N, CA and C atoms of all chains as a GROMACS GRO file, in nm:
protein
  642
    1UNK      N    1   4.295   8.333   2.376
    1UNK     CA    2   4.360   8.214   2.434
    1UNK      C    3   4.254   8.118   2.484
    2UNK      N    4   4.259   7.995   2.436
    2UNK     CA    5   4.157   7.897   2.474
    2UNK      C    6   4.191   7.838   2.611
    3UNK      N    7   4.089   7.828   2.698
    3UNK     CA    8   4.109   7.766   2.829
    3UNK      C    9   4.112   7.613   2.812
    4UNK      N   10   4.203   7.548   2.883
    4UNK     CA   11   4.212   7.402   2.870
    4UNK      C   12   4.104   7.331   2.950
    5UNK      N   13   4.053   7.396   3.055
    5UNK     CA   14   3.946   7.337   3.136
    5UNK      C   15   3.824   7.427   3.127
    6UNK      N   16   3.708   7.366   3.113
    6UNK     CA   17   3.586   7.446   3.104
    6UNK      C   18   3.471   7.372   3.171
    7UNK      N   19   3.373   7.446   3.216
    7UNK     CA   20   3.253   7.384   3.272
    7UNK      C   21   3.136   7.394   3.175
    8UNK      N   22   3.167   7.432   3.052
    8UNK     CA   23   3.062   7.446   2.950
    8UNK      C   24   3.076   7.337   2.844
    9UNK      N   25   2.969   7.310   2.768
    9UNK     CA   26   2.981   7.212   2.659
    9UNK      C   27   3.096   7.249   2.564
   10UNK      N   28   3.163   7.146   2.513
   10UNK     CA   29   3.279   7.169   2.427
   10UNK      C   30   3.233   7.208   2.286
   11UNK      N   31   3.307   7.299   2.225
   11UNK     CA   32   3.274   7.344   2.090
   11UNK      C   33   3.391   7.308   1.998
   12UNK      N   34   3.369   7.207   1.913
   12UNK     CA   35   3.477   7.157   1.827
   12UNK      C   36   3.522   7.265   1.728
   13UNK      N   37   3.430   7.346   1.682
   13UNK     CA   38   3.470   7.450   1.585
   13UNK      C   39   3.566   7.550   1.648
   14UNK      N   40   3.540   7.586   1.773
   14UNK     CA   41   3.633   7.677   1.841
   14UNK      C   42   3.772   7.614   1.853
   15UNK      N   43   3.772   7.484   1.884
   15UNK     CA   44   3.899   7.412   1.898
   15UNK      C   45   3.972   7.407   1.764
   16UNK      N   46   3.898   7.374   1.658
   16UNK     CA   47   3.959   7.365   1.525
   16UNK      C   48   4.022   7.498   1.484
   17UNK      N   49   3.957   7.606   1.520
   17UNK     CA   50   4.006   7.737   1.480
   17UNK      C   51   4.145   7.766   1.538
   18UNK      N   52   4.180   7.697   1.648
   18UNK     CA   53   4.310   7.722   1.711
   18UNK      C   54   4.423   7.643   1.645
   19UNK      N   55   4.390   7.543   1.563
   19UNK     CA   56   4.498   7.460   1.505
   19UNK      C   57   4.504   7.462   1.352
   20UNK      N   58   4.392   7.492   1.287
   20UNK     CA   59   4.392   7.481   1.142
   20UNK      C   60   4.457   7.601   1.074
   21UNK      N   61   4.521   7.572   0.959
   21UNK     CA   62   4.574   7.680   0.876
   21UNK      C   63   4.594   7.622   0.736
   22UNK      N   64   4.620   7.711   0.641
   22UNK     CA   65   4.629   7.668   0.501
   22UNK      C   66   4.745   7.572   0.477
   23UNK      N   67   4.850   7.581   0.559
   23UNK     CA   68   4.963   7.490   0.534
   23UNK      C   69   4.947   7.354   0.602
   24UNK      N   70   4.842   7.340   0.684
   24UNK     CA   71   4.819   7.211   0.751
   24UNK      C   72   4.705   7.138   0.680
   25UNK      N   73   4.743   7.040   0.601
   25UNK     CA   74   4.644   6.975   0.515
   25UNK      C   75   4.569   6.860   0.580
   26UNK      N   76   4.617   6.816   0.697
   26UNK     CA   77   4.549   6.705   0.765
   26UNK      C   78   4.506   6.747   0.904
   27UNK      N   79   4.380   6.725   0.936
   27UNK     CA   80   4.330   6.760   1.070
   27UNK      C   81   4.255   6.641   1.127
   28UNK      N   82   4.281   6.614   1.253
   28UNK     CA   83   4.223   6.499   1.320
   28UNK      C   84   4.157   6.549   1.448
   29UNK      N   85   4.036   6.502   1.476
   29UNK     CA   86   3.966   6.541   1.599
   29UNK      C   87   3.933   6.415   1.678
   30UNK      N   88   3.963   6.418   1.807
   30UNK     CA   89   3.920   6.310   1.895
   30UNK      C   90   3.822   6.367   1.997
   31UNK      N   91   3.709   6.298   2.013
   31UNK     CA   92   3.614   6.335   2.118
   31UNK      C   93   3.596   6.217   2.211
   32UNK      N   94   3.606   6.241   2.339
   32UNK     CA   95   3.571   6.140   2.438
   32UNK      C   96   3.433   6.174   2.491
   33UNK      N   97   3.343   6.076   2.485
   33UNK     CA   98   3.203   6.102   2.518
   33UNK      C   99   3.160   6.015   2.636
   34UNK      N  100   3.080   6.070   2.724
   34UNK     CA  101   3.031   5.995   2.841
   34UNK      C  102   2.936   5.885   2.794
   35UNK      N  103   2.974   5.760   2.826
   35UNK     CA  104   2.892   5.644   2.785
   35UNK      C  105   2.780   5.619   2.885
   36UNK      N  106   2.672   5.561   2.834
   36UNK     CA  107   2.561   5.527   2.924
   36UNK      C  108   2.574   5.382   2.971
   37UNK      N  109   2.695   5.343   3.014
   37UNK     CA  110   2.719   5.207   3.067
   37UNK      C  111   2.619   5.179   3.178
   38UNK      N  112   2.560   5.059   3.176
   38UNK     CA  113   2.463   5.027   3.280
   38UNK      C  114   2.355   5.133   3.281
   39UNK      N  115   2.328   5.190   3.397
   39UNK     CA  116   2.231   5.299   3.398
   39UNK      C  117   2.300   5.432   3.434
   40UNK      N  118   2.423   5.449   3.384
   40UNK     CA  119   2.494   5.576   3.406
   40UNK      C  120   2.423   5.688   3.330
   41UNK      N  121   2.386   5.790   3.405
   41UNK     CA  122   2.316   5.903   3.342
   41UNK      C  123   2.412   6.019   3.315
   42UNK      N  124   2.526   6.017   3.384
   42UNK     CA  125   2.624   6.122   3.363
   42UNK      C  126   2.746   6.095   3.447
   43UNK      N  127   2.848   6.176   3.429
   43UNK     CA  128   2.970   6.166   3.510
   43UNK      C  129   3.003   6.304   3.563
   44UNK      N  130   3.034   6.308   3.694
   44UNK     CA  131   3.077   6.433   3.756
   44UNK      C  132   3.230   6.433   3.755
   45UNK      N  133   3.290   6.522   3.674
   45UNK     CA  134   3.435   6.531   3.662
   45UNK      C  135   3.488   6.637   3.756
   46UNK      N  136   3.592   6.600   3.833
   46UNK     CA  137   3.659   6.700   3.916
   46UNK      C  138   3.809   6.693   3.888
   47UNK      N  139   3.881   6.798   3.923
   47UNK     CA  140   4.023   6.806   3.888
   47UNK      C  141   4.102   6.879   3.994
   48UNK      N  142   4.229   6.852   3.995
   48UNK     CA  143   4.328   6.937   4.063
   48UNK      C  144   4.362   7.039   3.954
   49UNK      N  145   4.287   7.148   3.953
   49UNK     CA  146   4.283   7.231   3.831
   49UNK      C  147   4.417   7.292   3.795
   50UNK      N  148   4.487   7.347   3.894
   50UNK     CA  149   4.614   7.413   3.862
   50UNK      C  150   4.714   7.313   3.804
   51UNK      N  151   4.718   7.192   3.864
   51UNK     CA  152   4.811   7.091   3.812
   51UNK      C  153   4.765   7.039   3.676
   52UNK      N  154   4.633   7.024   3.658
   52UNK     CA  155   4.581   6.973   3.530
   52UNK      C  156   4.619   7.069   3.417
   53UNK      N  157   4.603   7.198   3.441
   53UNK     CA  158   4.638   7.296   3.337
   53UNK      C  159   4.788   7.289   3.308
   54UNK      N  160   4.869   7.282   3.413
   54UNK     CA  161   5.014   7.274   3.393
   54UNK      C  162   5.051   7.147   3.318
   55UNK      N  163   4.985   7.037   3.353
   55UNK     CA  164   5.016   6.908   3.289
   55UNK      C  165   4.971   6.908   3.143
   56UNK      N  166   4.856   6.969   3.114
   56UNK     CA  167   4.811   6.979   2.974
   56UNK      C  168   4.914   7.058   2.894
   57UNK      N  169   4.963   7.165   2.952
   57UNK     CA  170   5.062   7.246   2.878
   57UNK      C  171   5.190   7.166   2.855
   58UNK      N  172   5.228   7.085   2.954
   58UNK     CA  173   5.348   7.002   2.934
   58UNK      C  174   5.323   6.896   2.826
   59UNK      N  175   5.203   6.836   2.824
   59UNK     CA  176   5.172   6.733   2.723
   59UNK      C  177   5.174   6.796   2.584
   60UNK      N  178   5.111   6.913   2.570
   60UNK     CA  179   5.108   6.978   2.439
   60UNK      C  180   5.248   7.019   2.395
   61UNK      N  181   5.328   7.061   2.491
   61UNK     CA  182   5.466   7.098   2.461
   61UNK      C  183   5.547   6.975   2.417
   62UNK      N  184   5.524   6.863   2.484
   62UNK     CA  185   5.591   6.738   2.443
   62UNK      C  186   5.550   6.699   2.301
   63UNK      N  187   5.421   6.715   2.270
   63UNK     CA  188   5.372   6.682   2.135
   63UNK      C  189   5.437   6.774   2.033
   64UNK      N  190   5.447   6.900   2.069
   64UNK     CA  191   5.508   6.998   1.977
   64UNK      C  192   5.654   6.961   1.948
   65UNK      N  193   5.723   6.911   2.052
   65UNK     CA  194   5.863   6.873   2.034
   65UNK      C  195   5.876   6.752   1.940
   66UNK      N  196   5.779   6.660   1.950
   66UNK     CA  197   5.786   6.540   1.866
   66UNK      C  198   5.739   6.563   1.724
   67UNK      N  199   5.639   6.650   1.709
   67UNK     CA  200   5.584   6.679   1.576
   67UNK      C  201   5.585   6.831   1.558
   68UNK      N  202   5.702   6.888   1.525
   68UNK     CA  203   5.717   7.033   1.527
   68UNK      C  204   5.621   7.106   1.431
   69UNK      N  205   5.579   7.038   1.326
   69UNK     CA  206   5.492   7.107   1.230
   69UNK      C  207   5.343   7.092   1.264
   70UNK      N  208   5.314   7.011   1.366
   70UNK     CA  209   5.174   6.991   1.404
   70UNK      C  210   5.131   7.096   1.507
   71UNK      N  211   5.003   7.122   1.512
   71UNK     CA  212   4.945   7.206   1.617
   71UNK      C  213   4.835   7.123   1.684
   72UNK      N  214   4.844   7.110   1.815
   72UNK     CA  215   4.746   7.029   1.887
   72UNK      C  216   4.687   7.114   1.999
   73UNK      N  217   4.558   7.104   2.018
   73UNK     CA  218   4.491   7.176   2.126
   73UNK      C  219   4.392   7.080   2.191
   74UNK      N  220   4.371   7.099   2.322
   74UNK     CA  221   4.270   7.016   2.386
   74UNK      C  222   4.192   7.097   2.489
   75UNK      N  223   4.070   7.053   2.506
   75UNK     CA  224   3.985   7.106   2.613
   75UNK      C  225   3.923   6.989   2.687
   76UNK      N  226   3.923   7.000   2.820
   76UNK     CA  227   3.858   6.899   2.903
   76UNK      C  228   3.746   6.969   2.978
   77UNK      N  229   3.629   6.908   2.976
   77UNK     CA  230   3.515   6.965   3.048
   77UNK      C  231   3.509   6.908   3.189
   78UNK      N  232   3.469   6.991   3.284
   78UNK     CA  233   3.454   6.949   3.424
   78UNK      C  234   3.309   6.971   3.469
   79UNK      N  235   3.277   6.914   3.585
   79UNK     CA  236   3.140   6.924   3.637
   79UNK      C  237   3.058   6.807   3.588
   80UNK      N  238   2.927   6.815   3.605
   80UNK     CA  239   2.839   6.704   3.565
   80UNK      C  240   2.817   6.709   3.414
   81UNK      N  241   2.854   6.599   3.348
   81UNK     CA  242   2.837   6.589   3.203
   81UNK      C  243   2.738   6.476   3.174
   82UNK      N  244   2.626   6.506   3.112
   82UNK     CA  245   2.528   6.402   3.084
   82UNK      C  246   2.581   6.299   2.984
   83UNK      N  247   2.534   6.174   2.995
   83UNK     CA  248   2.572   6.070   2.898
   83UNK      C  249   2.539   6.121   2.758
   84UNK      N  250   2.631   6.094   2.666
   84UNK     CA  251   2.612   6.137   2.528
   84UNK      C  252   2.682   6.267   2.495
   85UNK      N  253   2.730   6.338   2.598
   85UNK     CA  254   2.802   6.462   2.570
   85UNK      C  255   2.952   6.440   2.591
   86UNK      N  256   3.033   6.523   2.523
   86UNK     CA  257   3.178   6.504   2.525
   86UNK      C  258   3.240   6.560   2.652
   87UNK      N  259   3.338   6.484   2.705
   87UNK     CA  260   3.414   6.531   2.820
   87UNK      C  261   3.549   6.586   2.778
   88UNK      N  262   3.598   6.540   2.664
   88UNK     CA  263   3.728   6.590   2.616
   88UNK      C  264   3.724   6.602   2.464
   89UNK      N  265   3.789   6.705   2.415
   89UNK     CA  266   3.804   6.724   2.270
   89UNK      C  267   3.949   6.759   2.242
   90UNK      N  268   4.006   6.691   2.142
   90UNK     CA  269   4.144   6.716   2.100
   90UNK      C  270   4.142   6.740   1.950
   91UNK      N  271   4.207   6.844   1.905
   91UNK     CA  272   4.221   6.869   1.762
   91UNK      C  273   4.369   6.878   1.730
   92UNK      N  274   4.409   6.808   1.624
   92UNK     CA  275   4.549   6.810   1.580
   92UNK      C  276   4.551   6.838   1.430
   93UNK      N  277   4.629   6.936   1.390
   93UNK     CA  278   4.642   6.967   1.248
   93UNK      C  279   4.790   6.967   1.212
   94UNK      N  280   4.821   6.912   1.096
   94UNK     CA  281   4.960   6.903   1.052
   94UNK      C  282   4.963   6.908   0.900
   95UNK      N  283   5.081   6.928   0.842
   95UNK     CA  284   5.087   6.931   0.696
   95UNK      C  285   5.029   6.805   0.633
   96UNK      N  286   5.053   6.688   0.699
   96UNK     CA  287   5.004   6.560   0.644
   96UNK      C  288   4.937   6.479   0.753
   97UNK      N  289   4.853   6.385   0.711
   97UNK     CA  290   4.766   6.314   0.806
   97UNK      C  291   4.842   6.231   0.908
   98UNK      N  292   4.956   6.174   0.870
   98UNK     CA  293   5.028   6.088   0.964
   98UNK      C  294   5.060   6.163   1.094
   99UNK      N  295   5.112   6.284   1.081
   99UNK     CA  296   5.148   6.362   1.201
   99UNK      C  297   5.022   6.403   1.278
  100UNK      N  298   4.915   6.430   1.204
  100UNK     CA  299   4.791   6.472   1.272
  100UNK      C  300   4.736   6.357   1.357
  101UNK      N  301   4.727   6.238   1.296
  101UNK     CA  302   4.677   6.122   1.372
  101UNK      C  303   4.770   6.089   1.488
  102UNK      N  304   4.902   6.087   1.460
  102UNK     CA  305   4.998   6.046   1.563
  102UNK      C  306   4.998   6.142   1.681
  103UNK      N  307   4.996   6.271   1.654
  103UNK     CA  308   5.002   6.368   1.764
  103UNK      C  309   4.872   6.367   1.844
  104UNK      N  310   4.760   6.350   1.775
  104UNK     CA  311   4.630   6.343   1.844
  104UNK      C  312   4.626   6.220   1.936
  105UNK      N  313   4.670   6.107   1.883
  105UNK     CA  314   4.672   5.983   1.961
  105UNK      C  315   4.765   5.995   2.082
  106UNK      N  316   4.881   6.055   2.058
  106UNK     CA  317   4.977   6.076   2.167
  106UNK      C  318   4.913   6.155   2.280
  107UNK      N  319   4.846   6.263   2.245
  107UNK     CA  320   4.791   6.352   2.348
  107UNK      C  321   4.682   6.281   2.428
  108UNK      N  322   4.592   6.208   2.366
  108UNK     CA  323   4.487   6.142   2.445
  108UNK      C  324   4.547   6.034   2.535
  109UNK      N  325   4.648   5.962   2.486
  109UNK     CA  326   4.710   5.859   2.571
  109UNK      C  327   4.781   5.922   2.691
  110UNK      N  328   4.849   6.034   2.670
  110UNK     CA  329   4.917   6.102   2.781
  110UNK      C  330   4.815   6.159   2.880
  111UNK      N  331   4.705   6.210   2.828
  111UNK     CA  332   4.598   6.261   2.915
  111UNK      C  333   4.552   6.152   3.012
  112UNK      N  334   4.532   6.033   2.957
  112UNK     CA  335   4.484   5.921   3.041
  112UNK      C  336   4.585   5.887   3.151
  113UNK      N  337   4.714   5.900   3.119
  113UNK     CA  338   4.819   5.864   3.214
  113UNK      C  339   4.848   5.974   3.316
  114UNK      N  340   4.831   6.099   3.276
  114UNK     CA  341   4.894   6.208   3.352
  114UNK      C  342   4.800   6.310   3.414
  115UNK      N  343   4.677   6.326   3.360
  115UNK     CA  344   4.595   6.437   3.411
  115UNK      C  345   4.531   6.405   3.545
  116UNK      N  346   4.547   6.495   3.643
  116UNK     CA  347   4.483   6.474   3.773
  116UNK      C  348   4.334   6.515   3.765
  117UNK      N  349   4.258   6.424   3.704
  117UNK     CA  350   4.114   6.444   3.687
  117UNK      C  351   4.045   6.315   3.729
  118UNK      N  352   3.930   6.330   3.794
  118UNK     CA  353   3.859   6.213   3.848
  118UNK      C  354   3.713   6.214   3.806
  119UNK      N  355   3.660   6.090   3.794
  119UNK     CA  356   3.522   6.072   3.749
  119UNK      C  357   3.439   6.011   3.860
  120UNK      N  358   3.320   6.067   3.879
  120UNK     CA  359   3.222   6.003   3.966
  120UNK      C  360   3.101   5.972   3.878
  121UNK      N  361   3.073   5.841   3.862
  121UNK     CA  362   2.959   5.800   3.779
  121UNK      C  363   2.829   5.821   3.855
  122UNK      N  364   2.734   5.882   3.789
  122UNK     CA  365   2.602   5.907   3.848
  122UNK      C  366   2.503   5.813   3.782
  123UNK      N  367   2.423   5.744   3.864
  123UNK     CA  368   2.331   5.643   3.810
  123UNK      C  369   2.185   5.685   3.825
  124UNK      N  370   2.104   5.620   3.744
  124UNK     CA  371   1.963   5.654   3.740
  124UNK      C  372   1.892   5.634   3.873
  125UNK      N  373   1.944   5.542   3.956
  125UNK     CA  374   1.878   5.515   4.085
  125UNK      C  375   1.926   5.612   4.194
  126UNK      N  376   2.006   5.712   4.155
  126UNK     CA  377   2.051   5.811   4.252
  126UNK      C  378   2.185   5.779   4.317
  127UNK      N  379   2.238   5.657   4.288
  127UNK     CA  380   2.367   5.622   4.348
  127UNK      C  381   2.481   5.682   4.264
  128UNK      N  382   2.600   5.682   4.322
  128UNK     CA  383   2.718   5.737   4.254
  128UNK      C  384   2.840   5.661   4.301
  129UNK      N  385   2.938   5.645   4.211
  129UNK     CA  386   3.062   5.581   4.253
  129UNK      C  387   3.181   5.638   4.179
  130UNK      N  388   3.295   5.643   4.252
  130UNK     CA  389   3.419   5.690   4.192
  130UNK      C  390   3.471   5.585   4.095
  131UNK      N  391   3.520   5.630   3.980
  131UNK     CA  392   3.582   5.541   3.883
  131UNK      C  393   3.729   5.526   3.919
  132UNK      N  394   3.780   5.401   3.905
  132UNK     CA  395   3.922   5.377   3.938
  132UNK      C  396   3.931   5.324   4.078
  133UNK      N  397   3.887   5.198   4.093
  133UNK     CA  398   3.868   5.144   4.228
  133UNK      C  399   3.992   5.076   4.282
  134UNK      N  400   4.106   5.085   4.212
  134UNK     CA  401   4.222   5.009   4.259
  134UNK      C  402   4.280   5.066   4.388
  135UNK      N  403   4.232   5.185   4.430
  135UNK     CA  404   4.278   5.238   4.558
  135UNK      C  405   4.209   5.168   4.676
  136UNK      N  406   4.115   5.077   4.645
  136UNK     CA  407   4.049   5.003   4.755
  136UNK      C  408   4.133   4.885   4.800
  137UNK      N  409   4.235   4.850   4.717
  137UNK     CA  410   4.317   4.734   4.752
  137UNK      C  411   4.400   4.758   4.877
  138UNK      N  412   4.849   7.093   5.212
  138UNK     CA  413   4.804   6.958   5.181
  138UNK      C  414   4.674   6.967   5.104
  139UNK      N  415   4.665   6.896   4.990
  139UNK     CA  416   4.542   6.899   4.911
  139UNK      C  417   4.490   6.756   4.895
  140UNK      N  418   4.359   6.744   4.903
  140UNK     CA  419   4.294   6.614   4.884
  140UNK      C  420   4.191   6.628   4.773
  141UNK      N  421   4.177   6.522   4.693
  141UNK     CA  422   4.084   6.528   4.582
  141UNK      C  423   3.994   6.405   4.576
  142UNK      N  424   3.878   6.425   4.515
  142UNK     CA  425   3.786   6.316   4.480
  142UNK      C  426   3.763   6.226   4.603
  143UNK      N  427   3.783   6.095   4.586
  143UNK     CA  428   3.752   6.003   4.698
  143UNK      C  429   3.840   6.032   4.820
  144UNK      N  430   3.962   6.076   4.795
  144UNK     CA  431   4.050   6.102   4.909
  144UNK      C  432   4.002   6.223   4.990
  145UNK      N  433   3.938   6.317   4.924
  145UNK     CA  434   3.882   6.432   4.997
  145UNK      C  435   3.767   6.384   5.086
  146UNK      N  436   3.692   6.287   5.035
  146UNK     CA  437   3.584   6.231   5.118
  146UNK      C  438   3.641   6.159   5.240
  147UNK      N  439   3.752   6.086   5.219
  147UNK     CA  440   3.814   6.014   5.331
  147UNK      C  441   3.871   6.112   5.434
  148UNK      N  442   3.935   6.218   5.384
  148UNK     CA  443   3.997   6.315   5.475
  148UNK      C  444   3.892   6.403   5.542
  149UNK      N  445   3.780   6.423   5.475
  149UNK     CA  446   3.677   6.512   5.528
  149UNK      C  447   3.705   6.658   5.496
  150UNK      N  448   3.803   6.684   5.410
  150UNK     CA  449   3.833   6.821   5.369
  150UNK      C  450   3.911   6.817   5.238
  151UNK      N  451   3.923   6.932   5.174
  151UNK     CA  452   3.997   6.937   5.047
  151UNK      C  453   4.136   6.998   5.062
  152UNK      N  454   4.156   7.072   5.170
  152UNK     CA  455   4.291   7.125   5.193
  152UNK      C  456   4.313   7.151   5.341
  153UNK      N  457   4.439   7.144   5.381
  153UNK     CA  458   4.474   7.165   5.521
  153UNK      C  459   4.624   7.187   5.532
  154UNK      N  460   4.664   7.255   5.635
  154UNK     CA  461   4.808   7.266   5.663
  154UNK      C  462   4.848   7.151   5.753
  155UNK      N  463   4.965   7.092   5.726
  155UNK     CA  464   5.016   6.981   5.806
  155UNK      C  465   5.159   7.015   5.846
  156UNK      N  466   5.189   6.993   5.974
  156UNK     CA  467   5.324   7.023   6.022
  156UNK      C  468   5.405   6.895   6.038
  157UNK      N  469   5.525   6.894   5.982
  157UNK     CA  470   5.619   6.784   6.004
  157UNK      C  471   5.755   6.845   6.036
  158UNK      N  472   5.835   6.764   6.104
  158UNK     CA  473   5.971   6.812   6.132
  158UNK      C  474   6.058   6.791   6.009
  159UNK      N  475   6.137   6.892   5.976
  159UNK     CA  476   6.227   6.877   5.862
  159UNK      C  477   6.363   6.829   5.910
  160UNK      N  478   6.444   6.761   5.827
  160UNK     CA  479   6.412   6.726   5.689
  160UNK      C  480   6.301   6.619   5.682
  161UNK      N  481   6.219   6.631   5.579
  161UNK     CA  482   6.107   6.539   5.566
  161UNK      C  483   6.084   6.506   5.419
  162UNK      N  484   6.016   6.395   5.398
  162UNK     CA  485   5.981   6.354   5.262
  162UNK      C  486   5.829   6.357   5.247
  163UNK      N  487   5.784   6.338   5.122
  163UNK     CA  488   5.639   6.328   5.098
  163UNK      C  489   5.582   6.214   5.182
  164UNK      N  490   5.655   6.104   5.193
  164UNK     CA  491   5.608   5.990   5.274
  164UNK      C  492   5.587   6.030   5.420
  165UNK      N  493   5.676   6.114   5.472
  165UNK     CA  494   5.661   6.161   5.610
  165UNK      C  495   5.534   6.244   5.625
  166UNK      N  496   5.508   6.327   5.524
  166UNK     CA  497   5.386   6.409   5.527
  166UNK      C  498   5.263   6.320   5.528
  167UNK      N  499   5.266   6.215   5.443
  167UNK     CA  500   5.150   6.125   5.435
  167UNK      C  501   5.132   6.051   5.568
  168UNK      N  502   5.242   6.012   5.630
  168UNK     CA  503   5.232   5.944   5.761
  168UNK      C  504   5.164   6.037   5.863
  169UNK      N  505   5.199   6.165   5.858
  169UNK     CA  506   5.138   6.264   5.948
  169UNK      C  507   4.989   6.281   5.916
  170UNK      N  508   4.960   6.282   5.787
  170UNK     CA  509   4.819   6.295   5.744
  170UNK      C  510   4.735   6.180   5.801
  171UNK      N  511   4.791   6.060   5.798
  171UNK     CA  512   4.716   5.944   5.849
  171UNK      C  513   4.683   5.960   5.998
  172UNK      N  514   4.771   6.031   6.070
  172UNK     CA  515   4.744   6.054   6.212
  172UNK      C  516   4.638   6.163   6.233
  173UNK      N  517   4.649   6.269   6.152
  173UNK     CA  518   4.563   6.385   6.173
  173UNK      C  519   4.421   6.362   6.118
  174UNK      N  520   4.413   6.289   6.006
  174UNK     CA  521   4.283   6.263   5.943
  174UNK      C  522   4.259   6.112   5.944
  175UNK      N  523   4.190   6.062   6.050
  175UNK     CA  524   4.176   5.917   6.066
  175UNK      C  525   4.115   5.849   5.942
  176UNK      N  526   4.028   5.919   5.871
  176UNK     CA  527   3.966   5.858   5.753
  176UNK      C  528   4.068   5.819   5.648
  177UNK      N  529   4.184   5.887   5.649
  177UNK     CA  530   4.284   5.859   5.545
  177UNK      C  531   4.365   5.734   5.575
  178UNK      N  532   4.337   5.669   5.688
  178UNK     CA  533   4.404   5.540   5.711
  178UNK      C  534   4.361   5.438   5.606
  179UNK      N  535   4.250   5.465   5.537
  179UNK     CA  536   4.205   5.376   5.430
  179UNK      C  537   4.279   5.400   5.299
  180UNK      N  538   4.367   5.499   5.296
  180UNK     CA  539   4.446   5.523   5.175
  180UNK      C  540   4.535   5.403   5.147
  181UNK      N  541   4.568   5.379   5.019
  181UNK     CA  542   4.662   5.270   4.990
  181UNK      C  543   4.798   5.299   5.054
  182UNK      N  544   4.883   5.197   5.073
  182UNK     CA  545   5.012   5.218   5.139
  182UNK      C  546   5.098   5.322   5.068
  183UNK      N  547   5.093   5.322   4.935
  183UNK     CA  548   5.175   5.417   4.858
  183UNK      C  549   5.088   5.489   4.757
  184UNK      N  550   5.013   5.588   4.802
  184UNK     CA  551   4.925   5.660   4.709
  184UNK      C  552   5.006   5.745   4.611
  185UNK      N  553   4.942   5.778   4.498
  185UNK     CA  554   5.004   5.875   4.405
  185UNK      C  555   5.010   6.010   4.476
  186UNK      N  556   5.121   6.080   4.455
  186UNK     CA  557   5.134   6.211   4.520
  186UNK      C  558   5.193   6.312   4.423
  187UNK      N  559   5.158   6.438   4.446
  187UNK     CA  560   5.217   6.547   4.369
  187UNK      C  561   5.278   6.646   4.467
  188UNK      N  562   5.388   6.706   4.424
  188UNK     CA  563   5.454   6.809   4.504
  188UNK      C  564   5.461   6.934   4.417
  189UNK      N  565   5.398   7.040   4.464
  189UNK     CA  566   5.394   7.165   4.387
  189UNK      C  567   5.351   7.140   4.242
  190UNK      N  568   5.244   7.061   4.228
  190UNK     CA  569   5.176   7.038   4.102
  190UNK      C  570   5.251   6.950   4.002
  191UNK      N  571   5.342   6.868   4.052
  191UNK     CA  572   5.406   6.767   3.968
  191UNK      C  573   5.406   6.635   4.042
  192UNK      N  574   5.376   6.525   3.966
  192UNK     CA  575   5.382   6.394   4.032
  192UNK      C  576   5.524   6.365   4.077
  193UNK      N  577   5.536   6.311   4.199
  193UNK     CA  578   5.668   6.280   4.254
  193UNK      C  579   5.665   6.143   4.322
  194UNK      N  580   5.785   6.091   4.344
  194UNK     CA  581   5.797   5.971   4.426
  194UNK      C  582   5.780   6.010   4.573
  195UNK      N  583   5.742   5.914   4.653
  195UNK     CA  584   5.716   5.944   4.795
  195UNK      C  585   5.844   5.978   4.870
  196UNK      N  586   5.958   5.947   4.809
  196UNK     CA  587   6.087   5.976   4.874
  196UNK      C  588   6.131   6.121   4.850
  197UNK      N  589   6.055   6.196   4.770
  197UNK     CA  590   6.093   6.334   4.740
  197UNK      C  591   6.095   6.418   4.868
  198UNK      N  592   6.190   6.510   4.877
  198UNK     CA  593   6.203   6.596   4.995
  198UNK      C  594   6.103   6.711   4.988
  199UNK      N  595   6.050   6.748   5.104
  199UNK     CA  596   5.961   6.864   5.111
  199UNK      C  597   6.027   6.972   5.195
  200UNK      N  598   5.988   7.096   5.165
  200UNK     CA  599   6.036   7.208   5.247
  200UNK      C  600   5.915   7.292   5.287
  201UNK      N  601   5.941   7.385   5.376
  201UNK     CA  602   5.833   7.467   5.432
  201UNK      C  603   5.755   7.537   5.320
  202UNK      N  604   5.624   7.528   5.325
  202UNK     CA  605   5.540   7.596   5.228
  202UNK      C  606   5.507   7.515   5.104
  203UNK      N  607   5.566   7.395   5.089
  203UNK     CA  608   5.535   7.311   4.973
  203UNK      C  609   5.388   7.269   4.974
  204UNK      N  610   5.335   7.250   4.854
  204UNK     CA  611   5.199   7.197   4.842
  204UNK      C  612   5.208   7.049   4.803
  205UNK      N  613   5.166   6.963   4.895
  205UNK     CA  614   5.162   6.819   4.869
  205UNK      C  615   5.018   6.782   4.840
  206UNK      N  616   4.996   6.704   4.735
  206UNK     CA  617   4.860   6.660   4.702
  206UNK      C  618   4.857   6.509   4.691
  207UNK      N  619   4.750   6.449   4.742
  207UNK     CA  620   4.731   6.305   4.728
  207UNK      C  621   4.630   6.282   4.617
  208UNK      N  622   4.670   6.199   4.520
  208UNK     CA  623   4.591   6.183   4.398
  208UNK      C  624   4.532   6.042   4.390
  209UNK      N  625   4.401   6.030   4.392
  209UNK     CA  626   4.340   5.899   4.365
  209UNK      C  627   4.379   5.854   4.224
  210UNK      N  628   4.357   5.726   4.192
  210UNK     CA  629   4.390   5.680   4.056
  210UNK      C  630   4.331   5.774   3.951
  211UNK      N  631   4.416   5.816   3.857
  211UNK     CA  632   4.374   5.918   3.760
  211UNK      C  633   4.272   5.859   3.664
  212UNK      N  634   4.172   5.938   3.630
  212UNK     CA  635   4.072   5.886   3.536
  212UNK      C  636   4.020   5.996   3.443
  213UNK      N  637   4.114   6.079   3.396
  213UNK     CA  638   4.074   6.185   3.303
  213UNK      C  639   4.040   6.132   3.166
  214UNK      N  640   3.988   6.219   3.082
  214UNK     CA  641   3.954   6.185   2.944
  214UNK      C  642   3.808   6.157   2.926
   0.00000   0.00000   0.00000
């Protein structure tokens, strides 16, 4: 059973192994990678872990209901992730490409809306700031 | 009561027990939090909240032993 949250680098092959099969002819992979915006050297990801796992399972279950023949899996990495490394990996496999692309896209969009995960950008000068500043209003 | 990310910094802790008189709502719990943890007065008027690991409206009812969490703007992915 693959863990949805990990503190280790993501392995796409491990993820693919959970969704691919001979009857699923289309497979789509999405990777979200830490950008080196400005002088960002990495992002420290933290989560409300129990809720994040429950929410990921609900998102995957929703995807399964919409695309019954597709299989989608995701892993989100937590802790300090250096720029250039992936923070999230999603793999979707389905009999045909349309369902693979659609279910993969659905899952990343829901992740952005629903997962209780937070980013702290770490900069080369030693400073750090939380992403998502609208709570300052 | 659970606090995360920037809100944990404001509260000065990541978890705590908070007492309110029942019947009470999530909003009542947050009002109590603002009294107990002065740093959380900087929270927005209506922060995102979860009750027992699901996002809820602030009008949701709470009962003894519930886990209420205050969620800064989500930024997963």
